[in-house]
C-alpha positions in Angstrom: 62.5 128.8 -64.3 58.6 126.1 -64.3 59.3 123.0 -66.3 56.2 121.6 -66.6 53.5 123.1 -68.6 51.2 123.5 -65.0 54.2 125.0 -62.9 54.2 127.9 -65.8 49.8 128.0 -65.4 50.4 127.9 -61.6 52.8 130.4 -61.3 50.9 133.1 -63.8 47.9 132.5 -61.7 49.5 133.5 -58.4 51.3 136.2 -60.0 48.3 137.6 -61.9 45.2 135.9 -59.3 42.7 139.0 -59.9 43.6 139.8 -63.8 41.0 138.8 -66.4 42.4 135.5 -68.1 39.0 134.2 -70.2 35.9 136.0 -71.5 33.4 134.4 -73.2 29.9 135.5 -74.2 26.8 134.2 -72.7 23.5 135.5 -73.0 25.0 138.9 -75.2 26.8 139.9 -72.5 30.9 138.7 -72.1 31.5 137.2 -68.9 34.8 137.3 -67.4 37.1 134.4 -65.7 40.0 135.6 -63.4 43.4 133.7 -63.3 42.6 132.7 -60.0 39.2 131.2 -61.1 40.5 129.4 -64.1 43.6 127.6 -62.1 40.8 126.8 -59.4 38.7 125.3 -62.3 41.3 123.2 -63.6 42.5 121.6 -60.7 38.6 121.1 -59.9 38.3 119.4 -62.8 41.9 117.4 -62.8 40.3 116.6 -59.3 37.3 115.2 -61.0 39.2 113.2 -63.6 40.8 111.5 -61.3 37.5 110.5 -59.8 36.4 109.3 -63.1 39.2 107.1 -63.5 42.1 108.6 -65.1 45.4 107.1 -64.4 49.0 108.7 -65.4 49.7 108.5 -68.7 46.2 108.2 -70.3 44.7 110.3 -72.3 41.4 112.9 -71.8 40.1 113.7 -75.8 38.4 116.9 -76.4 35.3 117.5 -78.6 33.9 120.8 -79.3 34.3 124.6 -80.3 36.5 126.8 -78.5 35.2 128.0 -75.4 36.8 127.9 -71.4 35.9 124.0 -70.7 38.1 123.4 -73.8 41.4 125.1 -72.2 40.1 123.9 -68.7 40.0 120.2 -70.1 42.9 120.7 -71.7 44.5 121.2 -68.8 42.9 119.7 -65.9 44.3 116.8 -68.4 48.0 117.1 -68.1 47.7 118.5 -64.2 45.9 114.9 -63.5 49.2 113.5 -65.0 47.3 112.5 -68.1 47.6 113.7 -72.0 45.1 115.9 -73.9 44.0 115.3 -76.9 41.9 117.7 -79.6 39.3 116.1 -81.9 38.0 118.4 -84.6 34.5 119.8 -83.9 33.7 119.1 -87.3 34.9 115.0 -87.5 32.7 111.9 -87.9 31.8 109.8 -86.0 33.8 106.6 -87.2 37.3 109.6 -87.0 35.8 110.3 -83.0 36.3 106.7 -83.0 39.6 106.2 -84.2 41.2 109.2 -82.0 39.3 107.9 -79.3 40.7 103.8 -79.8 44.2 104.9 -81.2 44.8 107.1 -78.3 43.6 104.8 -75.5 41.3 107.7 -74.3 39.8 107.2 -70.7 37.7 110.1 -70.7 36.0 112.1 -74.0 34.8 115.7 -72.9 32.0 116.4 -75.8 30.4 120.1 -76.1 26.8 119.5 -76.2 23.7 116.8 -77.4 25.0 116.5 -80.9 28.5 116.1 -80.1 27.4 113.6 -77.8 25.5 111.5 -80.1 28.6 111.2 -82.5 30.7 109.4 -79.5 27.6 107.1 -78.1 27.1 105.9 -81.5 30.7 104.7 -81.5 30.4 103.8 -77.6 30.7 100.0 -77.8 33.5 99.6 -79.7 35.5 102.0 -76.9 35.8 99.3 -74.2 38.9 101.4 -72.3 36.8 104.6 -72.3 35.7 105.4 -68.7 33.3 108.2 -69.1 31.8 111.6 -71.3 31.5 114.5 -69.7 29.2 117.2 -71.4 30.4 120.8 -71.7 26.8 122.3 -72.1 24.1 120.4 -70.7 23.0 116.9 -68.9 22.1 113.4 -69.0 21.3 110.7 -67.3 23.1 108.4 -69.6 25.2 106.3 -67.5 28.7 106.8 -67.6 27.4 110.3 -69.1 28.5 113.4 -66.8 27.2 116.7 -66.8 30.3 119.3 -66.3 28.2 120.5 -63.1 28.8 117.5 -61.4 32.5 117.1 -62.1 32.6 119.7 -58.7 30.9 116.5 -56.5 32.8 114.3 -58.1 35.7 116.4 -57.6 34.9 116.7 -53.3 35.7 113.4 -52.8 39.6 113.2 -54.0 42.3 114.8 -52.0 44.2 117.2 -52.8 47.0 115.6 -51.7 46.1 112.7 -54.7 46.3 115.5 -57.6 49.4 117.5 -55.6 51.4 114.1 -55.8 50.4 113.6 -59.6 51.5 116.9 -59.9 55.0 116.4 -58.2 55.5 113.2 -60.7 55.6 115.3 -63.8 58.6 115.8 -65.5 59.7 118.6 -68.5 60.2 115.9 -71.2 56.8 113.5 -70.2 54.3 113.9 -72.6 51.8 116.1 -72.2 49.7 116.9 -76.0 48.4 114.8 -79.2 47.7 116.6 -82.1 46.5 114.3 -84.7 47.3 115.4 -87.8 46.4 113.2 -91.4 49.3 112.1 -93.4 49.2 110.9 -97.4 47.9 107.4 -96.4 44.7 109.0 -94.7 45.6 107.7 -91.4 45.8 110.2 -88.9 49.2 110.3 -86.9 49.4 111.4 -83.7 52.3 113.7 -82.8 53.5 113.4 -78.7 54.3 117.0 -77.6 55.9 116.8 -74.6 56.0 119.9 -71.6 59.3 120.9 -73.2 58.3 121.1 -76.7 55.2 123.2 -75.2 57.5 125.6 -72.6 60.3 126.2 -75.1 57.9 126.9 -77.9 55.2 129.4 -76.1 58.2 131.5 -74.7 59.9 132.0 -78.1 56.2 133.1 -79.4 55.6 135.3 -76.9 59.2 137.1 -77.4 58.2 137.1 -81.8 54.8 138.1 -80.7 55.7 140.5 -78.3 53.3 139.1 -76.2 52.6 141.1 -72.5 50.5 140.7 -69.9 47.4 142.2 -70.0 47.1 142.1 -73.6 43.8 140.5 -75.3 43.6 138.0 -77.7 40.8 136.0 -80.2 40.3 132.6 -79.8 38.8 131.1 -83.1 40.7 128.8 -84.9 39.8 124.9 -84.3 41.8 124.3 -81.2 42.5 121.1 -82.4 45.1 122.3 -84.1 48.9 123.1 -82.3 48.6 126.8 -83.5 45.8 127.5 -82.0 46.5 125.7 -79.1 50.1 128.1 -78.7 48.1 130.9 -79.1 45.4 130.3 -77.3 46.6 128.3 -74.4 50.3 128.2 -73.6 51.3 131.4 -74.6 49.1 133.1 -72.4 49.6 131.5 -69.6 52.7 131.6 -69.4 52.8 135.8 -70.5 49.3 136.6 -68.2 47.5 137.4 -71.8 43.6 137.5 -71.5 42.0 135.3 -74.2 38.6 136.0 -75.7 36.2 133.4 -77.2 34.7 134.5 -80.5 30.8 133.5 -80.1 31.7 131.7 -83.8 33.4 131.8 -87.4 30.5 133.4 -88.7 30.6 136.3 -85.9 34.2 136.9 -86.2 33.7 140.2 -87.7 31.3 141.7 -84.8 33.1 140.5 -82.3 36.8 142.0 -83.9 36.0 145.0 -82.8 34.4 144.3 -79.4 38.2 142.7 -78.3 40.5 144.9 -80.3 43.0 141.6 -80.0 46.8 142.8 -79.8 48.1 140.1 -82.1 45.5 138.1 -84.2 46.4 134.7 -86.5 44.3 134.8 -89.8 44.4 131.2 -91.9 44.4 132.7 -95.9 40.8 132.5 -96.3 39.6 134.8 -93.1 41.9 137.6 -94.5 40.6 136.7 -98.5 36.7 137.3 -96.6 37.7 140.4 -95.0 39.6 141.4 -97.5 36.5 141.0 -100.2 34.1 142.2 -97.7 36.2 145.3 -97.4 36.6 145.5 -101.5 32.4 145.5 -101.5 32.4 148.1 -99.5 34.6 150.1 -101.2 33.2 149.5 -104.7 29.3 150.5 -103.2 31.2 153.7 -101.6 30.7 157.5 -104.2 33.4 158.4 -105.8 35.3 160.6 -104.4 35.3 158.1 -101.3 36.1 155.4 -103.4 39.0 157.5 -104.8 39.9 158.6 -101.8 40.6 154.9 -100.1 42.1 153.8 -103.1 44.5 156.9 -103.0 45.3 156.3 -99.0 45.5 152.4 -99.7 48.3 153.0 -102.1 49.8 155.3 -100.2 50.2 152.5 -97.7 51.8 150.1 -100.2 54.3 152.5 -101.0 55.2 153.2 -97.1 55.1 149.0 -96.7 57.7 148.5 -99.3 60.0 151.5 -97.9 59.5 149.7 -94.2 60.7 146.7 -96.3 63.5 147.7 -97.6 65.0 150.6 -94.7 63.4 153.4 -96.2 61.4 156.3 -95.3 58.0 156.4 -95.8 56.0 158.8 -98.0 55.5 162.1 -96.6 51.4 161.7 -97.1 51.1 158.9 -95.2 50.6 160.5 -91.8 47.7 162.0 -94.1 46.7 159.0 -95.3 46.5 157.1 -92.3 44.7 159.8 -90.2 42.2 160.5 -93.0 41.0 156.9 -94.0 43.5 153.8 -92.8 43.5 154.1 -89.1 39.3 154.2 -89.4 39.6 151.5 -91.9 41.6 149.4 -89.0 39.5 150.5 -86.1 36.3 149.2 -88.2 37.4 145.8 -88.4 38.6 146.0 -84.6 42.5 145.7 -86.1 43.8 149.0 -84.7 45.6 147.6 -81.6 46.9 145.0 -83.3 50.6 145.0 -83.6 51.1 141.6 -85.1 49.1 140.3 -87.8 49.9 136.4 -89.1 49.2 134.4 -91.5 49.9 130.6 -91.6 48.6 126.9 -92.5 48.5 127.8 -95.8 50.5 130.2 -98.4 48.4 133.3 -98.8 47.9 134.6 -102.5 50.3 137.8 -103.0 47.6 139.9 -104.2 45.7 139.6 -100.3 48.9 140.7 -98.3 49.7 143.7 -100.1 46.0 144.8 -99.7 46.6 144.5 -96.2 50.0 145.6 -96.2 48.6 148.6 -98.1 45.7 149.5 -94.7 49.0 149.0 -92.3 48.3 145.8 -91.6 51.6 143.8 -92.9 50.9 140.1 -92.8 53.7 138.3 -91.3 54.0 134.9 -92.8 54.5 132.0 -90.0 56.0 128.1 -91.1 55.7 125.6 -89.2 54.3 122.3 -88.2 52.7 119.8 -85.4 55.9 118.3 -85.6 57.2 121.3 -84.5 55.0 122.5 -82.5 53.8 124.8 -84.6 55.3 127.8 -85.9 59.1 127.4 -86.3 59.6 130.8 -88.3 58.3 133.7 -88.4 58.0 137.0 -89.7 58.0 140.2 -87.7 58.6 144.0 -87.3 62.2 144.4 -88.5 62.7 140.7 -89.8 59.8 140.5 -92.4 60.6 139.9 -96.2 57.2 139.8 -99.0 56.9 136.0 -99.8 58.8 134.8 -97.2 57.9 132.5 -93.8 60.7 134.6 -92.0 64.0 133.4 -90.0 64.6 130.5 -87.7 63.8 131.2 -84.2 67.1 132.0 -82.2 67.6 127.9 -80.6 65.9 126.5 -83.5 68.7 125.0 -86.0 67.2 124.7 -89.7 69.0 123.3 -93.0 67.9 122.4 -96.4 68.8 119.3 -98.0 70.0 118.3 -101.1 67.0 118.2 -103.0 65.7 121.1 -100.5 63.6 119.8 -98.5 63.4 121.8 -94.8 65.1 120.1 -92.0 64.8 121.3 -88.3 66.1 120.4 -85.1 65.8 122.1 -81.6 63.4 122.1 -78.6 60.6 122.3 -80.5 61.1 119.2 -82.3 58.3 116.3 -81.3 59.0 113.1 -79.5 57.6 110.5 -82.4 54.1 109.7 -83.6 52.4 107.9 -81.2 52.1 103.9 -81.6 54.0 104.2 -84.9 57.5 103.7 -84.7 58.3 103.2 -88.5 56.5 106.7 -89.4 58.9 108.3 -86.7 62.1 106.8 -87.6 60.9 108.0 -91.2 60.6 112.1 -89.6 63.6 111.9 -87.6 67.1 110.9 -87.8 69.2 109.6 -85.6 71.0 113.1 -84.9 66.9 114.4 -84.0 66.3 116.4 -87.4 62.8 116.7 -88.4 62.3 115.9 -92.0 59.3 118.4 -93.1 58.2 117.1 -96.8 58.4 120.6 -97.5 61.0 121.7 -100.2 62.5 125.3 -99.3 65.1 127.6 -100.0 66.9 130.5 -98.2 67.8 134.3 -99.6 71.1 135.5 -99.0 69.6 137.6 -96.0 67.9 134.0 -94.1 65.0 134.7 -94.8 63.1 131.2 -95.7 61.2 130.6 -98.6 59.0 128.0 -99.5 59.0 126.6 -102.4 56.8 123.2 -102.8 55.4 120.1 -100.7 57.5 116.9 -100.9 54.4 114.8 -100.7 50.6 115.2 -101.7 49.1 116.4 -99.0 46.3 119.0 -99.3 46.0 122.1 -97.3 43.2 124.3 -98.0 43.0 128.2 -98.0 41.1 127.8 -95.0 44.0 126.3 -93.7 43.3 122.4 -93.0 45.3 119.5 -93.6 43.6 117.2 -96.0 45.2 113.5 -97.5 43.6 113.0 -101.0 44.6 109.5 -100.9 41.7 108.9 -98.3 39.0 111.1 -100.0 39.7 109.3 -102.6 39.7 105.9 -101.5 36.4 106.7 -100.0 34.8 108.2 -103.6 36.0 104.9 -105.1 33.2 102.9 -103.4 30.7 104.5 -106.0 30.0 101.9 -108.6 31.7 102.1 -111.9 34.2 104.3 -110.7 37.5 104.0 -111.8 39.7 106.6 -111.3 39.7 109.7 -108.9 41.7 112.3 -108.3 40.9 114.9 -106.0 42.0 118.3 -105.7 42.6 121.3 -103.4 45.7 122.7 -102.0 45.6 126.2 -102.0 41.9 126.5 -102.7 38.7 127.5 -100.7 37.0 123.9 -101.2 37.4 120.0 -102.7 36.7 119.1 -106.4 37.5 115.8 -107.7 37.6 114.1 -111.3 36.2 110.8 -112.5 36.8 108.5 -114.6 34.9 105.5 -115.1 35.3 101.5 -115.8 34.2 101.3 -119.4 33.3 97.3 -118.2 31.0 98.3 -115.5 29.5 101.6 -116.8 26.6 100.1 -119.1 25.3 97.5 -116.4 25.5 100.6 -114.1 23.8 102.9 -116.1 21.0 101.1 -116.8 20.7 100.6 -113.2 20.9 104.4 -113.0 18.1 104.9 -115.6 20.3 106.1 -117.9 21.3 104.3 -121.7 25.1 105.6 -121.8 27.0 103.2 -122.9 30.3 105.3 -122.7 32.1 108.1 -120.4 31.2 110.6 -122.6 27.7 109.9 -122.8 27.3 109.0 -119.3 28.9 112.8 -118.2 25.9 114.3 -120.9 23.0 112.3 -119.7 21.1 114.0 -116.7 19.4 110.4 -115.6 22.9 109.7 -114.6 24.5 112.9 -113.8 21.7 113.0 -111.0 22.3 109.3 -109.8 26.2 110.3 -109.4 26.1 113.6 -107.7 23.6 111.3 -105.2 26.1 108.5 -104.8 28.7 112.1 -104.1 26.7 113.2 -101.6 26.3 109.7 -99.8 30.0 109.2 -99.3 30.3 112.6 -98.2 28.3 112.4 -95.3 31.2 109.6 -93.9 33.5 112.4 -94.0 34.2 115.5 -92.1 33.2 118.5 -93.8 36.6 120.0 -95.0 37.1 116.3 -96.8 33.6 116.3 -98.6 33.6 117.2 -102.2 32.0 120.1 -103.5 32.2 120.1 -107.2 32.6 117.8 -110.0 33.7 116.0 -113.3 33.3 113.4 -115.1 36.0 112.8 -117.8 35.6 111.3 -121.1 38.7 108.8 -120.7 40.5 107.0 -118.3 44.1 108.3 -117.0 46.9 106.4 -118.8 50.4 106.0 -119.0 50.9 107.3 -122.5 49.2 110.7 -121.6 51.4 111.0 -118.4 49.0 110.6 -116.1 50.3 107.5 -114.0 53.4 106.4 -113.4 55.0 102.7 -114.6 53.3 101.3 -111.9 49.6 102.9 -111.8 50.3 105.1 -109.7 48.5 108.5 -110.3 50.7 111.5 -111.4 49.2 114.6 -110.1 51.2 117.0 -111.2 50.6 116.1 -114.8 46.8 115.6 -114.4 46.5 119.1 -112.8 48.3 120.3 -116.1 46.4 118.3 -118.9 42.9 119.0 -117.1 43.8 122.5 -115.8 40.5 124.3 -118.3 38.2 121.6 -116.6 39.2 122.1 -112.7 39.3 125.6 -113.3 35.6 125.6 -114.7 35.0 124.0 -111.4 35.9 126.9 -109.2 34.6 129.8 -111.4 
């Protein structure tokens, strides 16, 4: 059995040499890369990386949208004895600098000129950066190389040099870094070994019933561990073909073209599909509308019966033939035998809607530190509201306070350059403290209860540190306190309090006569100025971290109202409860 990522990839490429591995759209047509071509491209780029100065153990960071080049760069970095690290395409220049500097990146691969501009803005502060590679286009700048240039560079490196680096790799070696934000706002680099990635890929392949020749669609950010597992590691393990969506906006059009056999969507994606179908249903003539609702009702009854081990309604074949099968085909999910949701909790209404279409959404649970999913539902192992059962070979138990603890081959190596955080996450016996609270039911299904820490997970599955955003927003003159909200929500909002001592002068400078927070909140001159300040701070943040709507509160958070601890830290739960009406108004 292969012991490293590249050994597994090479075995599959030899076995399925002429079979399709990657498909992407260019000029309106789908173009295919076979496994033989995919493997050859990885080895060529790996030699080019060596020529550009990549030494064993050094990092190649990748900044851009999903594409064949993203996967090729990732595997090439590993093949050359290096480490792959993704940078979210929405990251600011400062965030790109942090990842490149913290990881010690010798090479950064960027998608296009817009991403290149971010690196060029901070290049002077990255003395260890040897080269920048452009996936698209070319550049005359020193140290910046177009993708086509890599082929010439590779010719100067003997194949034996690459073979020596491949032979030196071991299962326990570091292969990939996944950057994830903690509650302090400082991203932590999760170190994943070859063994972590291979064990998880094999387990996921079994649970997803992944097979050679199946089609998968890549559209979620490849910097996220779940998308890397489903787009990169599982396919090179089993030999499935990965299609790349043109964009998130084009996903509804690409799905029917690809008709994937398995599909993962964060809750926001499923919510958008649900809203689109409900909109079409509402516009349909009465008879068709009635038929669609009847069929979904039959489908929901069938899903409930299947979960309990009972018999489906007798009318299910009729409902499926007349309506449900056509709806699934219209979505492009008629071949999908496994539809999953994860990264954030999904609303029960949305889960029930898709169950009614014959598309039960199997919830998964995991984190970067567990190499992605560690529990997963599936046919025959599904309970509504649960995140499935632990994988075979993985130990899961609950601590006395309900915190979920994990131990097994998927548990990460530790955090790069952060021994203290590693000690806090991993105990001496190898148990990972997840920071999540859960409960186990009598059948062994895990149910998430809450998060111990305050990390926000949006409806789109993005992990965001509220403390980081709050710290940035506190730079606005006269701001006293900030509370950022957005857990399981579509976007972030913020509640601001104003410093009564600073307010009069700041208001005057803003062209306002307000002297109190209540007056400022009702003054167009002040709120207009304040909106501009919020937008200015937003420009320093990644798109998912920006504040979309906000409110000025008439009085500060206080100890008396339970909004502050004795040490003057904000009590988020109390603030959410006390200001619930204001918060809901920001989401109307």
